[in-house]
mmCIF file of the N, C-alpha and C atoms, coordinates in Angstrom:
data_MODEL
# 
_entry.id   MODEL 
# 
loop_
_atom_site.group_PDB 
_atom_site.id 
_atom_site.type_symbol 
_atom_site.label_atom_id 
_atom_site.label_alt_id 
_atom_site.label_comp_id 
_atom_site.label_asym_id 
_atom_site.label_entity_id 
_atom_site.label_seq_id 
_atom_site.pdbx_PDB_ins_code 
_atom_site.Cartn_x 
_atom_site.Cartn_y 
_atom_site.Cartn_z 
_atom_site.occupancy 
_atom_site.B_iso_or_equiv 
_atom_site.pdbx_formal_charge 
_atom_site.auth_seq_id 
_atom_site.auth_comp_id 
_atom_site.auth_asym_id 
_atom_site.auth_atom_id 
_atom_site.pdbx_PDB_model_num 
ATOM 1   N N  . UNK A 1 1  ? 15.310 77.886 96.586 1.00 0.00 ? 1  UNK A N  1 
ATOM 2   C CA . UNK A 1 1  ? 14.798 78.017 94.700 1.00 0.00 ? 1  UNK A CA 1 
ATOM 3   C C  . UNK A 1 1  ? 13.622 77.055 94.703 1.00 0.00 ? 1  UNK A C  1 
ATOM 4   N N  . UNK A 1 2  ? 12.846 77.917 93.873 1.00 0.00 ? 2  UNK A N  1 
ATOM 5   C CA . UNK A 1 2  ? 11.629 77.875 93.223 1.00 0.00 ? 2  UNK A CA 1 
ATOM 6   C C  . UNK A 1 2  ? 11.526 76.800 92.667 1.00 0.00 ? 2  UNK A C  1 
ATOM 7   N N  . UNK A 1 3  ? 10.568 75.522 93.716 1.00 0.00 ? 3  UNK A N  1 
ATOM 8   C CA . UNK A 1 3  ? 10.241 73.777 92.899 1.00 0.00 ? 3  UNK A CA 1 
ATOM 9   C C  . UNK A 1 3  ? 9.914  74.411 91.565 1.00 0.00 ? 3  UNK A C  1 
ATOM 10  N N  . UNK A 1 4  ? 9.652  74.952 90.278 1.00 0.00 ? 4  UNK A N  1 
ATOM 11  C CA . UNK A 1 4  ? 9.571  75.677 89.318 1.00 0.00 ? 4  UNK A CA 1 
ATOM 12  C C  . UNK A 1 4  ? 10.691 75.292 88.680 1.00 0.00 ? 4  UNK A C  1 
ATOM 13  N N  . UNK A 1 5  ? 11.585 76.169 89.588 1.00 0.00 ? 5  UNK A N  1 
ATOM 14  C CA . UNK A 1 5  ? 13.928 76.774 88.682 1.00 0.00 ? 5  UNK A CA 1 
ATOM 15  C C  . UNK A 1 5  ? 14.045 75.251 88.132 1.00 0.00 ? 5  UNK A C  1 
ATOM 16  N N  . UNK A 1 6  ? 13.823 74.516 90.102 1.00 0.00 ? 6  UNK A N  1 
ATOM 17  C CA . UNK A 1 6  ? 14.733 73.243 90.533 1.00 0.00 ? 6  UNK A CA 1 
ATOM 18  C C  . UNK A 1 6  ? 13.777 71.802 89.473 1.00 0.00 ? 6  UNK A C  1 
ATOM 19  N N  . UNK A 1 7  ? 12.800 71.859 89.055 1.00 0.00 ? 7  UNK A N  1 
ATOM 20  C CA . UNK A 1 7  ? 11.871 70.913 87.865 1.00 0.00 ? 7  UNK A CA 1 
ATOM 21  C C  . UNK A 1 7  ? 11.814 70.977 87.412 1.00 0.00 ? 7  UNK A C  1 
ATOM 22  N N  . UNK A 1 8  ? 12.728 72.297 86.447 1.00 0.00 ? 8  UNK A N  1 
ATOM 23  C CA . UNK A 1 8  ? 12.835 72.621 84.972 1.00 0.00 ? 8  UNK A CA 1 
ATOM 24  C C  . UNK A 1 8  ? 14.549 72.543 84.107 1.00 0.00 ? 8  UNK A C  1 
ATOM 25  N N  . UNK A 1 9  ? 14.169 71.028 84.640 1.00 0.00 ? 9  UNK A N  1 
ATOM 26  C CA . UNK A 1 9  ? 15.987 70.732 84.383 1.00 0.00 ? 9  UNK A CA 1 
ATOM 27  C C  . UNK A 1 9  ? 16.140 70.739 83.048 1.00 0.00 ? 9  UNK A C  1 
ATOM 28  N N  . UNK A 1 10 ? 17.507 71.021 82.045 1.00 0.00 ? 10 UNK A N  1 
ATOM 29  C CA . UNK A 1 10 ? 17.003 71.124 80.605 1.00 0.00 ? 10 UNK A CA 1 
ATOM 30  C C  . UNK A 1 10 ? 15.667 71.583 79.719 1.00 0.00 ? 10 UNK A C  1 
ATOM 31  N N  . UNK A 1 11 ? 15.695 73.133 80.014 1.00 0.00 ? 11 UNK A N  1 
ATOM 32  C CA . UNK A 1 11 ? 14.325 73.375 79.591 1.00 0.00 ? 11 UNK A CA 1 
ATOM 33  C C  . UNK A 1 11 ? 12.863 72.497 79.608 1.00 0.00 ? 11 UNK A C  1 
ATOM 34  N N  . UNK A 1 12 ? 13.143 71.261 80.076 1.00 0.00 ? 12 UNK A N  1 
ATOM 35  C CA . UNK A 1 12 ? 11.980 70.721 80.242 1.00 0.00 ? 12 UNK A CA 1 
ATOM 36  C C  . UNK A 1 12 ? 10.990 71.642 81.836 1.00 0.00 ? 12 UNK A C  1 
ATOM 37  N N  . UNK A 1 13 ? 9.604  71.084 80.831 1.00 0.00 ? 13 UNK A N  1 
ATOM 38  C CA . UNK A 1 13 ? 8.351  71.759 82.323 1.00 0.00 ? 13 UNK A CA 1 
ATOM 39  C C  . UNK A 1 13 ? 7.967  70.985 82.771 1.00 0.00 ? 13 UNK A C  1 
ATOM 40  N N  . UNK A 1 14 ? 7.610  70.899 84.309 1.00 0.00 ? 14 UNK A N  1 
ATOM 41  C CA . UNK A 1 14 ? 7.738  70.517 85.057 1.00 0.00 ? 14 UNK A CA 1 
ATOM 42  C C  . UNK A 1 14 ? 6.553  68.791 84.565 1.00 0.00 ? 14 UNK A C  1 
ATOM 43  N N  . UNK A 1 15 ? 5.811  69.391 83.830 1.00 0.00 ? 15 UNK A N  1 
ATOM 44  C CA . UNK A 1 15 ? 5.177  68.583 83.333 1.00 0.00 ? 15 UNK A CA 1 
ATOM 45  C C  . UNK A 1 15 ? 5.236  67.259 82.159 1.00 0.00 ? 15 UNK A C  1 
ATOM 46  N N  . UNK A 1 16 ? 5.858  68.483 81.312 1.00 0.00 ? 16 UNK A N  1 
ATOM 47  C CA . UNK A 1 16 ? 7.068  67.723 80.914 1.00 0.00 ? 16 UNK A CA 1 
ATOM 48  C C  . UNK A 1 16 ? 8.220  66.506 80.850 1.00 0.00 ? 16 UNK A C  1 
ATOM 49  N N  . UNK A 1 17 ? 8.503  66.487 82.659 1.00 0.00 ? 17 UNK A N  1 
ATOM 50  C CA . UNK A 1 17 ? 9.600  65.695 83.214 1.00 0.00 ? 17 UNK A CA 1 
ATOM 51  C C  . UNK A 1 17 ? 8.272  64.455 83.389 1.00 0.00 ? 17 UNK A C  1 
ATOM 52  N N  . UNK A 1 18 ? 6.854  65.179 84.543 1.00 0.00 ? 18 UNK A N  1 
ATOM 53  C CA . UNK A 1 18 ? 6.432  63.845 84.790 1.00 0.00 ? 18 UNK A CA 1 
ATOM 54  C C  . UNK A 1 18 ? 6.029  62.756 83.291 1.00 0.00 ? 18 UNK A C  1 
ATOM 55  N N  . UNK A 1 19 ? 5.439  63.437 82.100 1.00 0.00 ? 19 UNK A N  1 
ATOM 56  C CA . UNK A 1 19 ? 5.453  62.933 80.628 1.00 0.00 ? 19 UNK A CA 1 
ATOM 57  C C  . UNK A 1 19 ? 6.843  61.719 81.100 1.00 0.00 ? 19 UNK A C  1 
ATOM 58  N N  . UNK A 1 20 ? 7.195  62.127 80.863 1.00 0.00 ? 20 UNK A N  1 
ATOM 59  C CA . UNK A 1 20 ? 8.811  61.318 80.292 1.00 0.00 ? 20 UNK A CA 1 
ATOM 60  C C  . UNK A 1 20 ? 8.949  60.430 81.756 1.00 0.00 ? 20 UNK A C  1 
ATOM 61  N N  . UNK A 1 21 ? 8.821  60.994 82.699 1.00 0.00 ? 21 UNK A N  1 
ATOM 62  C CA . UNK A 1 21 ? 9.064  59.070 83.988 1.00 0.00 ? 21 UNK A CA 1 
ATOM 63  C C  . UNK A 1 21 ? 8.460  59.106 83.836 1.00 0.00 ? 21 UNK A C  1 
ATOM 64  N N  . UNK A 1 22 ? 6.685  59.076 83.272 1.00 0.00 ? 22 UNK A N  1 
ATOM 65  C CA . UNK A 1 22 ? 5.732  58.162 83.033 1.00 0.00 ? 22 UNK A CA 1 
ATOM 66  C C  . UNK A 1 22 ? 6.287  57.520 81.813 1.00 0.00 ? 22 UNK A C  1 
ATOM 67  N N  . UNK A 1 23 ? 6.821  57.745 80.727 1.00 0.00 ? 23 UNK A N  1 
ATOM 68  C CA . UNK A 1 23 ? 7.266  56.710 79.861 1.00 0.00 ? 23 UNK A CA 1 
ATOM 69  C C  . UNK A 1 23 ? 7.597  56.039 80.017 1.00 0.00 ? 23 UNK A C  1 
ATOM 70  N N  . UNK A 1 24 ? 8.889  56.450 81.002 1.00 0.00 ? 24 UNK A N  1 
ATOM 71  C CA . UNK A 1 24 ? 10.251 55.197 81.588 1.00 0.00 ? 24 UNK A CA 1 
ATOM 72  C C  . UNK A 1 24 ? 9.949  53.648 82.013 1.00 0.00 ? 24 UNK A C  1 
ATOM 73  N N  . UNK A 1 25 ? 8.739  55.084 83.165 1.00 0.00 ? 25 UNK A N  1 
ATOM 74  C CA . UNK A 1 25 ? 7.978  53.777 83.609 1.00 0.00 ? 25 UNK A CA 1 
ATOM 75  C C  . UNK A 1 25 ? 7.597  52.238 82.646 1.00 0.00 ? 25 UNK A C  1 
ATOM 76  N N  . UNK A 1 26 ? 6.772  53.061 82.097 1.00 0.00 ? 26 UNK A N  1 
ATOM 77  C CA . UNK A 1 26 ? 6.165  52.114 81.042 1.00 0.00 ? 26 UNK A CA 1 
ATOM 78  C C  . UNK A 1 26 ? 7.221  50.717 81.012 1.00 0.00 ? 26 UNK A C  1 
ATOM 79  N N  . UNK A 1 27 ? 7.524  51.754 79.787 1.00 0.00 ? 27 UNK A N  1 
ATOM 80  C CA . UNK A 1 27 ? 8.729  51.246 79.021 1.00 0.00 ? 27 UNK A CA 1 
ATOM 81  C C  . UNK A 1 27 ? 10.128 50.125 79.748 1.00 0.00 ? 27 UNK A C  1 
ATOM 82  N N  . UNK A 1 28 ? 10.282 50.337 81.036 1.00 0.00 ? 28 UNK A N  1 
ATOM 83  C CA . UNK A 1 28 ? 11.162 49.261 81.637 1.00 0.00 ? 28 UNK A CA 1 
ATOM 84  C C  . UNK A 1 28 ? 10.333 48.206 82.968 1.00 0.00 ? 28 UNK A C  1 
ATOM 85  N N  . UNK A 1 29 ? 9.378  48.800 83.652 1.00 0.00 ? 29 UNK A N  1 
ATOM 86  C CA . UNK A 1 29 ? 8.435  48.749 84.880 1.00 0.00 ? 29 UNK A CA 1 
ATOM 87  C C  . UNK A 1 29 ? 9.397  48.988 85.767 1.00 0.00 ? 29 UNK A C  1 
ATOM 88  N N  . UNK A 1 30 ? 8.213  49.091 86.960 1.00 0.00 ? 30 UNK A N  1 
ATOM 89  C CA . UNK A 1 30 ? 8.804  49.511 88.413 1.00 0.00 ? 30 UNK A CA 1 
ATOM 90  C C  . UNK A 1 30 ? 10.125 48.378 89.072 1.00 0.00 ? 30 UNK A C  1 
ATOM 91  N N  . UNK A 1 31 ? 9.896  47.314 88.766 1.00 0.00 ? 31 UNK A N  1 
ATOM 92  C CA . UNK A 1 31 ? 10.838 46.880 89.098 1.00 0.00 ? 31 UNK A CA 1 
ATOM 93  C C  . UNK A 1 31 ? 12.238 47.257 87.958 1.00 0.00 ? 31 UNK A C  1 
ATOM 94  N N  . UNK A 1 32 ? 12.747 46.821 87.001 1.00 0.00 ? 32 UNK A N  1 
ATOM 95  C CA . UNK A 1 32 ? 13.860 47.077 86.089 1.00 0.00 ? 32 UNK A CA 1 
ATOM 96  C C  . UNK A 1 32 ? 14.463 48.931 86.888 1.00 0.00 ? 32 UNK A C  1 
ATOM 97  N N  . UNK A 1 33 ? 13.960 49.610 87.244 1.00 0.00 ? 33 UNK A N  1 
ATOM 98  C CA . UNK A 1 33 ? 14.456 50.898 87.098 1.00 0.00 ? 33 UNK A CA 1 
ATOM 99  C C  . UNK A 1 33 ? 15.418 51.136 87.834 1.00 0.00 ? 33 UNK A C  1 
ATOM 100 N N  . UNK A 1 34 ? 15.472 50.740 89.211 1.00 0.00 ? 34 UNK A N  1 
ATOM 101 C CA . UNK A 1 34 ? 16.833 50.583 90.193 1.00 0.00 ? 34 UNK A CA 1 
ATOM 102 C C  . UNK A 1 34 ? 18.095 49.492 89.820 1.00 0.00 ? 34 UNK A C  1 
ATOM 103 N N  . UNK A 1 35 ? 17.434 47.761 88.866 1.00 0.00 ? 35 UNK A N  1 
ATOM 104 C CA . UNK A 1 35 ? 18.378 47.503 88.306 1.00 0.00 ? 35 UNK A CA 1 
ATOM 105 C C  . UNK A 1 35 ? 19.412 48.634 87.039 1.00 0.00 ? 35 UNK A C  1 
ATOM 106 N N  . UNK A 1 36 ? 18.321 49.299 86.589 1.00 0.00 ? 36 UNK A N  1 
ATOM 107 C CA . UNK A 1 36 ? 18.751 49.757 85.386 1.00 0.00 ? 36 UNK A CA 1 
ATOM 108 C C  . UNK A 1 36 ? 20.401 51.302 85.993 1.00 0.00 ? 36 UNK A C  1 
ATOM 109 N N  . UNK A 1 37 ? 19.200 51.929 87.063 1.00 0.00 ? 37 UNK A N  1 
ATOM 110 C CA . UNK A 1 37 ? 20.082 52.802 87.474 1.00 0.00 ? 37 UNK A CA 1 
ATOM 111 C C  . UNK A 1 37 ? 21.897 51.907 88.362 1.00 0.00 ? 37 UNK A C  1 
ATOM 112 N N  . UNK A 1 38 ? 21.162 51.072 89.214 1.00 0.00 ? 38 UNK A N  1 
ATOM 113 C CA . UNK A 1 38 ? 22.565 50.821 89.947 1.00 0.00 ? 38 UNK A CA 1 
ATOM 114 C C  . UNK A 1 38 ? 23.754 49.715 89.146 1.00 0.00 ? 38 UNK A C  1 
ATOM 115 N N  . UNK A 1 39 ? 23.377 49.528 87.965 1.00 0.00 ? 39 UNK A N  1 
ATOM 116 C CA . UNK A 1 39 ? 23.656 49.401 86.923 1.00 0.00 ? 39 UNK A CA 1 
ATOM 117 C C  . UNK A 1 39 ? 24.848 50.606 86.053 1.00 0.00 ? 39 UNK A C  1 
ATOM 118 N N  . UNK A 1 40 ? 24.543 51.453 85.751 1.00 0.00 ? 40 UNK A N  1 
ATOM 119 C CA . UNK A 1 40 ? 24.471 52.639 85.206 1.00 0.00 ? 40 UNK A CA 1 
ATOM 120 C C  . UNK A 1 40 ? 25.421 53.837 86.660 1.00 0.00 ? 40 UNK A C  1 
ATOM 121 N N  . UNK A 1 41 ? 25.303 53.476 87.570 1.00 0.00 ? 41 UNK A N  1 
ATOM 122 C CA . UNK A 1 41 ? 26.337 53.936 88.419 1.00 0.00 ? 41 UNK A CA 1 
ATOM 123 C C  . UNK A 1 41 ? 27.740 53.258 88.711 1.00 0.00 ? 41 UNK A C  1 
ATOM 124 N N  . UNK A 1 42 ? 26.832 51.862 88.022 1.00 0.00 ? 42 UNK A N  1 
ATOM 125 C CA . UNK A 1 42 ? 28.398 51.190 88.153 1.00 0.00 ? 42 UNK A CA 1 
ATOM 126 C C  . UNK A 1 42 ? 29.636 51.328 86.826 1.00 0.00 ? 42 UNK A C  1 
ATOM 127 N N  . UNK A 1 43 ? 28.859 51.131 85.996 1.00 0.00 ? 43 UNK A N  1 
ATOM 128 C CA . UNK A 1 43 ? 29.603 51.495 84.835 1.00 0.00 ? 43 UNK A CA 1 
ATOM 129 C C  . UNK A 1 43 ? 30.026 53.196 84.789 1.00 0.00 ? 43 UNK A C  1 
ATOM 130 N N  . UNK A 1 44 ? 28.863 54.171 85.281 1.00 0.00 ? 44 UNK A N  1 
ATOM 131 C CA . UNK A 1 44 ? 29.818 55.313 85.826 1.00 0.00 ? 44 UNK A CA 1 
ATOM 132 C C  . UNK A 1 44 ? 31.185 54.739 86.585 1.00 0.00 ? 44 UNK A C  1 
ATOM 133 N N  . UNK A 1 45 ? 30.584 54.569 87.558 1.00 0.00 ? 45 UNK A N  1 
ATOM 134 C CA . UNK A 1 45 ? 32.359 54.451 88.245 1.00 0.00 ? 45 UNK A CA 1 
ATOM 135 C C  . UNK A 1 45 ? 33.036 53.325 88.020 1.00 0.00 ? 45 UNK A C  1 
ATOM 136 N N  . UNK A 1 46 ? 33.094 52.288 87.602 1.00 0.00 ? 46 UNK A N  1 
ATOM 137 C CA . UNK A 1 46 ? 34.133 51.597 86.520 1.00 0.00 ? 46 UNK A CA 1 
ATOM 138 C C  . UNK A 1 46 ? 35.023 52.690 85.300 1.00 0.00 ? 46 UNK A C  1 
ATOM 139 N N  . UNK A 1 47 ? 33.961 53.878 84.613 1.00 0.00 ? 47 UNK A N  1 
ATOM 140 C CA . UNK A 1 47 ? 34.878 54.947 83.517 1.00 0.00 ? 47 UNK A CA 1 
ATOM 141 C C  . UNK A 1 47 ? 35.064 56.106 84.713 1.00 0.00 ? 47 UNK A C  1 
ATOM 142 N N  . UNK A 1 48 ? 34.975 56.236 85.780 1.00 0.00 ? 48 UNK A N  1 
ATOM 143 C CA . UNK A 1 48 ? 36.245 57.358 86.624 1.00 0.00 ? 48 UNK A CA 1 
ATOM 144 C C  . UNK A 1 48 ? 37.242 56.295 87.271 1.00 0.00 ? 48 UNK A C  1 
ATOM 145 N N  . UNK A 1 49 ? 36.888 55.076 87.365 1.00 0.00 ? 49 UNK A N  1 
ATOM 146 C CA . UNK A 1 49 ? 38.504 54.470 87.976 1.00 0.00 ? 49 UNK A CA 1 
ATOM 147 C C  . UNK A 1 49 ? 39.332 54.254 86.332 1.00 0.00 ? 49 UNK A C  1 
ATOM 148 N N  . UNK A 1 50 ? 38.632 53.642 85.180 1.00 0.00 ? 50 UNK A N  1 
ATOM 149 C CA . UNK A 1 50 ? 39.466 54.016 84.252 1.00 0.00 ? 50 UNK A CA 1 
ATOM 150 C C  . UNK A 1 50 ? 40.898 55.400 83.297 1.00 0.00 ? 50 UNK A C  1 
ATOM 151 N N  . UNK A 1 51 ? 39.367 56.287 84.395 1.00 0.00 ? 51 UNK A N  1 
ATOM 152 C CA . UNK A 1 51 ? 40.302 58.083 83.170 1.00 0.00 ? 51 UNK A CA 1 
ATOM 153 C C  . UNK A 1 51 ? 41.315 57.878 84.494 1.00 0.00 ? 51 UNK A C  1 
ATOM 154 N N  . UNK A 1 52 ? 40.735 57.159 85.821 1.00 0.00 ? 52 UNK A N  1 
ATOM 155 C CA . UNK A 1 52 ? 41.736 57.922 87.116 1.00 0.00 ? 52 UNK A CA 1 
ATOM 156 C C  . UNK A 1 52 ? 43.275 57.316 86.595 1.00 0.00 ? 52 UNK A C  1 
ATOM 157 N N  . UNK A 1 53 ? 43.239 55.573 86.258 1.00 0.00 ? 53 UNK A N  1 
ATOM 158 C CA . UNK A 1 53 ? 43.476 55.080 86.134 1.00 0.00 ? 53 UNK A CA 1 
ATOM 159 C C  . UNK A 1 53 ? 44.878 55.111 84.526 1.00 0.00 ? 53 UNK A C  1 
ATOM 160 N N  . UNK A 1 54 ? 44.276 55.842 83.779 1.00 0.00 ? 54 UNK A N  1 
ATOM 161 C CA . UNK A 1 54 ? 45.245 56.104 82.341 1.00 0.00 ? 54 UNK A CA 1 
ATOM 162 C C  . UNK A 1 54 ? 45.506 58.036 83.299 1.00 0.00 ? 54 UNK A C  1 
ATOM 163 N N  . UNK A 1 55 ? 45.276 58.460 83.510 1.00 0.00 ? 55 UNK A N  1 
ATOM 164 C CA . UNK A 1 55 ? 46.118 59.821 83.941 1.00 0.00 ? 55 UNK A CA 1 
ATOM 165 C C  . UNK A 1 55 ? 47.107 59.362 84.511 1.00 0.00 ? 55 UNK A C  1 
ATOM 166 N N  . UNK A 1 56 ? 47.436 58.879 85.518 1.00 0.00 ? 56 UNK A N  1 
ATOM 167 C CA . UNK A 1 56 ? 47.908 58.028 86.132 1.00 0.00 ? 56 UNK A CA 1 
ATOM 168 C C  . UNK A 1 56 ? 48.659 57.383 85.527 1.00 0.00 ? 56 UNK A C  1 
ATOM 169 N N  . UNK A 1 57 ? 48.570 56.924 84.199 1.00 0.00 ? 57 UNK A N  1 
ATOM 170 C CA . UNK A 1 57 ? 49.384 56.063 83.097 1.00 0.00 ? 57 UNK A CA 1 
ATOM 171 C C  . UNK A 1 57 ? 50.404 56.763 82.591 1.00 0.00 ? 57 UNK A C  1 
ATOM 172 N N  . UNK A 1 58 ? 49.869 57.869 82.700 1.00 0.00 ? 58 UNK A N  1 
ATOM 173 C CA . UNK A 1 58 ? 50.242 59.057 81.496 1.00 0.00 ? 58 UNK A CA 1 
ATOM 174 C C  . UNK A 1 58 ? 51.261 60.723 82.110 1.00 0.00 ? 58 UNK A C  1 
ATOM 175 N N  . UNK A 1 59 ? 51.326 59.768 83.601 1.00 0.00 ? 59 UNK A N  1 
ATOM 176 C CA . UNK A 1 59 ? 52.021 60.929 84.487 1.00 0.00 ? 59 UNK A CA 1 
ATOM 177 C C  . UNK A 1 59 ? 53.191 60.162 84.853 1.00 0.00 ? 59 UNK A C  1 
ATOM 178 N N  . UNK A 1 60 ? 52.601 58.463 84.701 1.00 0.00 ? 60 UNK A N  1 
ATOM 179 C CA . UNK A 1 60 ? 54.200 57.448 85.428 1.00 0.00 ? 60 UNK A CA 1 
ATOM 180 C C  . UNK A 1 60 ? 54.912 57.482 83.473 1.00 0.00 ? 60 UNK A C  1 
ATOM 181 N N  . UNK A 1 61 ? 54.595 58.172 82.791 1.00 0.00 ? 61 UNK A N  1 
ATOM 182 C CA . UNK A 1 61 ? 55.239 57.440 81.630 1.00 0.00 ? 61 UNK A CA 1 
ATOM 183 C C  . UNK A 1 61 ? 55.807 59.430 81.168 1.00 0.00 ? 61 UNK A C  1 
ATOM 184 N N  . UNK A 1 62 ? 55.694 60.262 82.090 1.00 0.00 ? 62 UNK A N  1 
ATOM 185 C CA . UNK A 1 62 ? 56.035 62.121 81.323 1.00 0.00 ? 62 UNK A CA 1 
ATOM 186 C C  . UNK A 1 62 ? 57.746 61.861 82.522 1.00 0.00 ? 62 UNK A C  1 
ATOM 187 N N  . UNK A 1 63 ? 57.294 60.802 83.850 1.00 0.00 ? 63 UNK A N  1 
ATOM 188 C CA . UNK A 1 63 ? 57.684 61.018 84.761 1.00 0.00 ? 63 UNK A CA 1 
ATOM 189 C C  . UNK A 1 63 ? 59.318 59.677 84.082 1.00 0.00 ? 63 UNK A C  1 
ATOM 190 N N  . UNK A 1 64 ? 58.904 59.151 82.937 1.00 0.00 ? 64 UNK A N  1 
ATOM 191 C CA . UNK A 1 64 ? 59.738 58.218 82.966 1.00 0.00 ? 64 UNK A CA 1 
ATOM 192 C C  . UNK A 1 64 ? 61.115 59.015 81.643 1.00 0.00 ? 64 UNK A C  1 
ATOM 193 N N  . UNK A 1 65 ? 60.161 59.322 80.510 1.00 0.00 ? 65 UNK A N  1 
ATOM 194 C CA . UNK A 1 65 ? 60.528 60.317 79.446 1.00 0.00 ? 65 UNK A CA 1 
ATOM 195 C C  . UNK A 1 65 ? 61.287 61.360 79.721 1.00 0.00 ? 65 UNK A C  1 
ATOM 196 N N  . UNK A 1 66 ? 61.497 61.803 81.248 1.00 0.00 ? 66 UNK A N  1 
ATOM 197 C CA . UNK A 1 66 ? 61.665 63.337 81.457 1.00 0.00 ? 66 UNK A CA 1 
ATOM 198 C C  . UNK A 1 66 ? 63.627 63.060 81.866 1.00 0.00 ? 66 UNK A C  1 
ATOM 199 N N  . UNK A 1 67 ? 63.056 61.543 82.094 1.00 0.00 ? 67 UNK A N  1 
ATOM 200 C CA . UNK A 1 67 ? 64.401 61.205 83.465 1.00 0.00 ? 67 UNK A CA 1 
ATOM 201 C C  . UNK A 1 67 ? 65.227 60.486 82.057 1.00 0.00 ? 67 UNK A C  1 
ATOM 202 N N  . UNK A 1 68 ? 64.842 60.280 81.557 1.00 0.00 ? 68 UNK A N  1 
ATOM 203 C CA . UNK A 1 68 ? 65.858 59.970 80.188 1.00 0.00 ? 68 UNK A CA 1 
ATOM 204 C C  . UNK A 1 68 ? 66.893 60.861 78.853 1.00 0.00 ? 68 UNK A C  1 
ATOM 205 N N  . UNK A 1 69 ? 68.137 60.627 78.585 1.00 0.00 ? 69 UNK A N  1 
ATOM 206 C CA . UNK A 1 69 ? 68.352 61.839 78.183 1.00 0.00 ? 69 UNK A CA 1 
ATOM 207 C C  . UNK A 1 69 ? 67.206 61.866 76.734 1.00 0.00 ? 69 UNK A C  1 
ATOM 208 N N  . UNK A 1 70 ? 68.056 63.020 75.845 1.00 0.00 ? 70 UNK A N  1 
ATOM 209 C CA . UNK A 1 70 ? 67.528 62.568 73.961 1.00 0.00 ? 70 UNK A CA 1 
ATOM 210 C C  . UNK A 1 70 ? 68.815 61.838 73.958 1.00 0.00 ? 70 UNK A C  1 
ATOM 211 N N  . UNK A 1 71 ? 68.454 61.237 72.911 1.00 0.00 ? 71 UNK A N  1 
ATOM 212 C CA . UNK A 1 71 ? 68.123 60.189 71.907 1.00 0.00 ? 71 UNK A CA 1 
ATOM 213 C C  . UNK A 1 71 ? 70.180 60.781 71.480 1.00 0.00 ? 71 UNK A C  1 
ATOM 214 N N  . UNK A 1 72 ? 69.663 62.090 71.547 1.00 0.00 ? 72 UNK A N  1 
ATOM 215 C CA . UNK A 1 72 ? 70.957 62.782 70.525 1.00 0.00 ? 72 UNK A CA 1 
ATOM 216 C C  . UNK A 1 72 ? 72.188 62.979 71.276 1.00 0.00 ? 72 UNK A C  1 
ATOM 217 N N  . UNK A 1 73 ? 71.876 63.691 72.905 1.00 0.00 ? 73 UNK A N  1 
ATOM 218 C CA . UNK A 1 73 ? 72.292 63.874 73.538 1.00 0.00 ? 73 UNK A CA 1 
ATOM 219 C C  . UNK A 1 73 ? 73.220 62.547 74.191 1.00 0.00 ? 73 UNK A C  1 
ATOM 220 N N  . UNK A 1 74 ? 72.840 61.435 74.551 1.00 0.00 ? 74 UNK A N  1 
ATOM 221 C CA . UNK A 1 74 ? 73.373 60.382 74.363 1.00 0.00 ? 74 UNK A CA 1 
ATOM 222 C C  . UNK A 1 74 ? 74.499 59.580 73.805 1.00 0.00 ? 74 UNK A C  1 
ATOM 223 N N  . UNK A 1 75 ? 74.057 59.836 72.005 1.00 0.00 ? 75 UNK A N  1 
ATOM 224 C CA . UNK A 1 75 ? 75.291 59.440 70.754 1.00 0.00 ? 75 UNK A CA 1 
ATOM 225 C C  . UNK A 1 75 ? 76.324 60.380 71.004 1.00 0.00 ? 75 UNK A C  1 
ATOM 226 N N  . UNK A 1 76 ? 76.347 61.068 71.997 1.00 0.00 ? 76 UNK A N  1 
ATOM 227 C CA . UNK A 1 76 ? 77.501 62.177 71.856 1.00 0.00 ? 76 UNK A CA 1 
ATOM 228 C C  . UNK A 1 76 ? 78.659 62.117 72.404 1.00 0.00 ? 76 UNK A C  1 
ATOM 229 N N  . UNK A 1 77 ? 78.384 61.380 73.987 1.00 0.00 ? 77 UNK A N  1 
ATOM 230 C CA . UNK A 1 77 ? 78.998 60.766 74.346 1.00 0.00 ? 77 UNK A CA 1 
ATOM 231 C C  . UNK A 1 77 ? 80.074 59.909 74.265 1.00 0.00 ? 77 UNK A C  1 
# 
């Protein structure tokens, strides 16, 4: 893969990416960028964990609903 294609992220040219990175460096400073990335990673992992727990809870609720007979059938007995 060519380096120019690799750097052309989301339609930005390599020169534009360098300018964006320089602005980020000026705004946050060199010492804050690793902290910012670390907190973003932690937030992303918490989000993924929450999604997995939500899917697990939804699957458990679906199993419970399948095990219960419909309300109309329970009254007929």
